[in-house]
Jmol script that loads the backbone (N, CA, C; Angstrom):
load data "model"
ATOM      1  N   MET A   1      99.827  76.877  85.274  1.00  0.00           N
ATOM      2  CA  MET A   1     100.852  77.747  85.087  1.00  0.00           C
ATOM      3  C   MET A   1     102.203  77.262  85.486  1.00  0.00           C
ATOM      4  N   SER A   2     103.225  77.209  84.824  1.00  0.00           N
ATOM      5  CA  SER A   2     104.562  76.781  85.345  1.00  0.00           C
ATOM      6  C   SER A   2     105.185  77.801  86.193  1.00  0.00           C
ATOM      7  N   LEU A   3     106.280  77.455  86.773  1.00  0.00           N
ATOM      8  CA  LEU A   3     106.846  78.407  87.547  1.00  0.00           C
ATOM      9  C   LEU A   3     107.436  79.762  87.041  1.00  0.00           C
ATOM     10  N   GLN A   4     108.411  79.437  85.947  1.00  0.00           N
ATOM     11  CA  GLN A   4     108.598  80.304  85.036  1.00  0.00           C
ATOM     12  C   GLN A   4     107.577  81.577  84.418  1.00  0.00           C
ATOM     13  N   SER A   5     106.492  81.081  84.272  1.00  0.00           N
ATOM     14  CA  SER A   5     105.403  81.671  83.427  1.00  0.00           C
ATOM     15  C   SER A   5     104.928  82.794  84.898  1.00  0.00           C
ATOM     16  N   HIS A   6     104.706  81.966  85.879  1.00  0.00           N
ATOM     17  CA  HIS A   6     104.287  82.544  86.972  1.00  0.00           C
ATOM     18  C   HIS A   6     105.248  84.103  87.405  1.00  0.00           C
ATOM     19  N   ILE A   7     106.317  83.812  87.126  1.00  0.00           N
ATOM     20  CA  ILE A   7     107.444  84.720  87.726  1.00  0.00           C
ATOM     21  C   ILE A   7     107.460  85.740  86.504  1.00  0.00           C
ATOM     22  N   GLU A   8     107.170  85.561  85.418  1.00  0.00           N
ATOM     23  CA  GLU A   8     106.918  86.538  84.262  1.00  0.00           C
ATOM     24  C   GLU A   8     105.792  87.442  84.438  1.00  0.00           C
ATOM     25  N   VAL A   9     104.717  86.955  85.000  1.00  0.00           N
ATOM     26  CA  VAL A   9     103.322  87.450  85.318  1.00  0.00           C
ATOM     27  C   VAL A   9     103.742  88.460  86.500  1.00  0.00           C
ATOM     28  N   LEU A  10     104.259  88.004  87.316  1.00  0.00           N
ATOM     29  CA  LEU A  10     104.655  88.841  88.544  1.00  0.00           C
ATOM     30  C   LEU A  10     105.484  90.045  88.103  1.00  0.00           C
ATOM     31  N   LYS A  11     106.690  89.676  87.002  1.00  0.00           N
ATOM     32  CA  LYS A  11     107.554  90.740  86.493  1.00  0.00           C
ATOM     33  C   LYS A  11     106.503  91.956  85.805  1.00  0.00           C
ATOM     34  N   GLU A  12     105.650  91.813  85.281  1.00  0.00           N
ATOM     35  CA  GLU A  12     104.556  92.602  84.415  1.00  0.00           C
ATOM     36  C   GLU A  12     103.877  93.168  85.523  1.00  0.00           C
ATOM     37  N   ARG A  13     103.315  92.645  86.198  1.00  0.00           N
ATOM     38  CA  ARG A  13     102.939  93.532  87.226  1.00  0.00           C
ATOM     39  C   ARG A  13     103.469  94.467  88.249  1.00  0.00           C
ATOM     40  N   HIS A  14     104.995  94.006  88.418  1.00  0.00           N
ATOM     41  CA  HIS A  14     105.915  94.956  88.909  1.00  0.00           C
ATOM     42  C   HIS A  14     106.246  96.084  88.515  1.00  0.00           C
ATOM     43  N   ALA A  15     106.352  95.771  86.857  1.00  0.00           N
ATOM     44  CA  ALA A  15     106.865  96.862  85.910  1.00  0.00           C
ATOM     45  C   ALA A  15     105.425  97.822  86.059  1.00  0.00           C
ATOM     46  N   GLY A  16     104.405  97.368  85.873  1.00  0.00           N
ATOM     47  CA  GLY A  16     103.140  98.260  86.134  1.00  0.00           C
ATOM     48  C   GLY A  16     102.805  99.041  86.917  1.00  0.00           C
ATOM     49  N   LEU A  17     103.342  98.766  88.359  1.00  0.00           N
ATOM     50  CA  LEU A  17     103.197  99.204  89.681  1.00  0.00           C
ATOM     51  C   LEU A  17     104.052 100.449  89.177  1.00  0.00           C
ATOM     52  N   GLU A  18     105.579 100.088  88.888  1.00  0.00           N
ATOM     53  CA  GLU A  18     106.488 100.865  88.818  1.00  0.00           C
ATOM     54  C   GLU A  18     105.989 102.246  88.072  1.00  0.00           C
ATOM     55  N   MET A  19     105.174 101.950  86.991  1.00  0.00           N
ATOM     56  CA  MET A  19     104.799 103.065  85.893  1.00  0.00           C
ATOM     57  C   MET A  19     103.521 103.950  86.707  1.00  0.00           C
ATOM     58  N   ARG A  20     102.613 103.116  87.335  1.00  0.00           N
ATOM     59  CA  ARG A  20     101.870 103.868  88.037  1.00  0.00           C
ATOM     60  C   ARG A  20     102.450 104.530  89.176  1.00  0.00           C
ATOM     61  N   ILE A  21     103.356 104.332  90.043  1.00  0.00           N
ATOM     62  CA  ILE A  21     104.249 105.233  90.983  1.00  0.00           C
ATOM     63  C   ILE A  21     104.836 106.176  90.226  1.00  0.00           C
ATOM     64  N   SER A  22     105.425 105.684  89.043  1.00  0.00           N
ATOM     65  CA  SER A  22     105.762 107.100  88.700  1.00  0.00           C
ATOM     66  C   SER A  22     104.770 107.945  88.076  1.00  0.00           C
ATOM     67  N   ASP A  23     103.875 107.658  87.728  1.00  0.00           N
ATOM     68  CA  ASP A  23     102.644 108.762  87.260  1.00  0.00           C
ATOM     69  C   ASP A  23     102.239 109.291  88.443  1.00  0.00           C
ATOM     70  N   GLU A  24     101.826 108.676  89.538  1.00  0.00           N
ATOM     71  CA  GLU A  24     101.364 109.532  90.727  1.00  0.00           C
ATOM     72  C   GLU A  24     102.663 110.656  91.301  1.00  0.00           C
ATOM     73  N   ASP A  25     103.553 110.017  91.229  1.00  0.00           N
ATOM     74  CA  ASP A  25     104.631 111.189  91.588  1.00  0.00           C
ATOM     75  C   ASP A  25     104.869 112.241  90.884  1.00  0.00           C
ATOM     76  N   ASN A  26     104.701 112.278  89.797  1.00  0.00           N
ATOM     77  CA  ASN A  26     104.890 113.322  88.735  1.00  0.00           C
ATOM     78  C   ASN A  26     103.532 114.232  88.655  1.00  0.00           C
ATOM     79  N   ARG A  27     102.413 113.567  89.369  1.00  0.00           N
ATOM     80  CA  ARG A  27     101.406 114.582  89.347  1.00  0.00           C
ATOM     81  C   ARG A  27     101.792 116.084  90.121  1.00  0.00           C
ATOM     82  N   PRO A  28     101.082 116.921  89.909  1.00  0.00           N
ATOM     83  CA  PRO A  28     100.951 118.274  90.732  1.00  0.00           C
ATOM     84  C   PRO A  28     100.968 118.007  92.225  1.00  0.00           C
ATOM     85  N   ARG A  29     100.039 117.305  92.453  1.00  0.00           N
ATOM     86  CA  ARG A  29     100.081 116.922  94.080  1.00  0.00           C
ATOM     87  C   ARG A  29      99.669 115.482  94.396  1.00  0.00           C
ATOM     88  N   PRO A  30     100.725 114.659  94.336  1.00  0.00           N
ATOM     89  CA  PRO A  30     100.707 113.281  94.535  1.00  0.00           C
ATOM     90  C   PRO A  30      99.850 113.126  95.933  1.00  0.00           C
ATOM     91  N   ASP A  31      99.131 111.625  95.858  1.00  0.00           N
ATOM     92  CA  ASP A  31      98.666 111.402  96.748  1.00  0.00           C
ATOM     93  C   ASP A  31      99.673 110.300  97.581  1.00  0.00           C
ATOM     94  N   SER A  32     100.088 110.779  98.736  1.00  0.00           N
ATOM     95  CA  SER A  32     100.805 109.833  99.398  1.00  0.00           C
ATOM     96  C   SER A  32     100.524 108.644  99.757  1.00  0.00           C
ATOM     97  N   GLU A  33      99.042 108.430 100.191  1.00  0.00           N
ATOM     98  CA  GLU A  33      98.522 107.256 100.515  1.00  0.00           C
ATOM     99  C   GLU A  33      98.498 106.209  99.227  1.00  0.00           C
ATOM    100  N   THR A  34      98.370 106.905  98.371  1.00  0.00           N
ATOM    101  CA  THR A  34      98.285 106.039  97.033  1.00  0.00           C
ATOM    102  C   THR A  34      99.839 105.541  96.703  1.00  0.00           C
ATOM    103  N   LEU A  35     100.562 106.522  96.949  1.00  0.00           N
ATOM    104  CA  LEU A  35     102.016 106.104  96.617  1.00  0.00           C
ATOM    105  C   LEU A  35     102.562 105.051  97.499  1.00  0.00           C
ATOM    106  N   ALA A  36     102.345 105.130  99.015  1.00  0.00           N
ATOM    107  CA  ALA A  36     102.601 103.914 100.108  1.00  0.00           C
ATOM    108  C   ALA A  36     101.986 102.575  99.506  1.00  0.00           C
ATOM    109  N   ARG A  37     100.637 102.597  98.965  1.00  0.00           N
ATOM    110  CA  ARG A  37     100.012 101.478  98.683  1.00  0.00           C
ATOM    111  C   ARG A  37     100.490 100.682  97.671  1.00  0.00           C
ATOM    112  N   LEU A  38     101.046 101.664  96.547  1.00  0.00           N
ATOM    113  CA  LEU A  38     101.755 101.332  95.311  1.00  0.00           C
ATOM    114  C   LEU A  38     102.898 100.538  95.508  1.00  0.00           C
ATOM    115  N   LYS A  39     103.983 101.174  96.456  1.00  0.00           N
ATOM    116  CA  LYS A  39     105.141 100.787  96.664  1.00  0.00           C
ATOM    117  C   LYS A  39     104.975  99.589  97.746  1.00  0.00           C
ATOM    118  N   LEU A  40     104.176  99.650  98.613  1.00  0.00           N
ATOM    119  CA  LEU A  40     103.958  98.203  99.354  1.00  0.00           C
ATOM    120  C   LEU A  40     103.580  97.208  98.471  1.00  0.00           C
ATOM    121  N   GLU A  41     102.758  97.086  97.725  1.00  0.00           N
ATOM    122  CA  GLU A  41     102.315  96.288  96.604  1.00  0.00           C
ATOM    123  C   GLU A  41     103.621  95.627  95.798  1.00  0.00           C
ATOM    124  N   LYS A  42     104.338  96.616  95.184  1.00  0.00           N
ATOM    125  CA  LYS A  42     105.535  96.535  94.281  1.00  0.00           C
ATOM    126  C   LYS A  42     106.530  95.562  95.321  1.00  0.00           C
ATOM    127  N   LEU A  43     106.954  96.246  96.309  1.00  0.00           N
ATOM    128  CA  LEU A  43     107.738  95.247  97.634  1.00  0.00           C
ATOM    129  C   LEU A  43     107.199  93.609  97.592  1.00  0.00           C
ATOM    130  N   ARG A  44     106.025  93.517  97.744  1.00  0.00           N
ATOM    131  CA  ARG A  44     105.377  92.448  97.962  1.00  0.00           C
ATOM    132  C   ARG A  44     105.759  91.485  96.704  1.00  0.00           C
ATOM    133  N   LEU A  45     105.464  92.195  95.652  1.00  0.00           N
ATOM    134  CA  LEU A  45     105.878  91.323  94.358  1.00  0.00           C
ATOM    135  C   LEU A  45     107.293  90.803  94.275  1.00  0.00           C
ATOM    136  N   LYS A  46     108.102  91.917  94.391  1.00  0.00           N
ATOM    137  CA  LYS A  46     109.364  91.757  94.595  1.00  0.00           C
ATOM    138  C   LYS A  46     110.040  90.776  95.259  1.00  0.00           C
ATOM    139  N   GLU A  47     109.491  90.813  96.578  1.00  0.00           N
ATOM    140  CA  GLU A  47     109.730  89.602  97.480  1.00  0.00           C
ATOM    141  C   GLU A  47     109.367  88.422  96.957  1.00  0.00           C
ATOM    142  N   GLU A  48     107.885  88.013  96.445  1.00  0.00           N
ATOM    143  CA  GLU A  48     107.802  86.500  96.114  1.00  0.00           C
ATOM    144  C   GLU A  48     108.327  86.219  94.809  1.00  0.00           C
ATOM    145  N   MET A  49     108.872  87.404  93.885  1.00  0.00           N
ATOM    146  CA  MET A  49     109.489  87.115  92.932  1.00  0.00           C
ATOM    147  C   MET A  49     110.770  86.299  93.362  1.00  0.00           C
ATOM    148  N   GLU A  50     111.720  86.805  94.253  1.00  0.00           N
ATOM    149  CA  GLU A  50     112.852  86.432  94.715  1.00  0.00           C
ATOM    150  C   GLU A  50     112.467  84.976  95.539  1.00  0.00           C
ATOM    151  N   ARG A  51     111.758  85.083  96.342  1.00  0.00           N
ATOM    152  CA  ARG A  51     111.276  83.725  96.754  1.00  0.00           C
ATOM    153  C   ARG A  51     111.011  82.532  95.838  1.00  0.00           C
ATOM    154  N   LEU A  52     110.299  82.789  94.868  1.00  0.00           N
ATOM    155  CA  LEU A  52     110.105  81.710  93.819  1.00  0.00           C
ATOM    156  C   LEU A  52     111.477  81.438  92.887  1.00  0.00           C
ATOM    157  N   GLN A  53     112.278  82.589  92.663  1.00  0.00           N
ATOM    158  CA  GLN A  53     113.733  82.317  91.964  1.00  0.00           C
ATOM    159  C   GLN A  53     114.444  81.319  92.590  1.00  0.00           C
ATOM    160  N   HIS A  54     114.260  81.686  94.241  1.00  0.00           N
ATOM    161  CA  HIS A  54     115.367  80.601  94.808  1.00  0.00           C
ATOM    162  C   HIS A  54     114.631  79.494  95.264  1.00  0.00           C
ATOM    163  N   SER A  55     113.476  79.179  95.000  1.00  0.00           N
ATOM    164  CA  SER A  55     112.800  77.766  95.189  1.00  0.00           C
ATOM    165  C   SER A  55     112.779  77.060  93.864  1.00  0.00           C
ATOM    166  N   LYS A  56     113.446  77.847  92.596  1.00  0.00           N
ATOM    167  CA  LYS A  56     113.338  77.295  91.621  1.00  0.00           C
ATOM    168  C   LYS A  56     115.043  76.740  91.391  1.00  0.00           C
ATOM    169  N   ASP A  57     115.767  77.276  91.880  1.00  0.00           N
ATOM    170  CA  ASP A  57     117.346  77.093  92.007  1.00  0.00           C
ATOM    171  C   ASP A  57     117.556  75.860  92.691  1.00  0.00           C
TER     172      ASP A  57
END
end "model"
wireframe off; spacefill off
backbone 0.3
color backbone group
């Protein structure tokens, strides 16, 4: 897998997490543990994408 395609996969996962976070947050009684876990995973993906972007340049 090329670096660019790996970054694209991470972007798709990041967008999917954003949707899951939004869905959970809009529930009548959102689960704070689930939100925290999803947000942490989203942050890790973002950091990995940034690291890969910098190594690509």
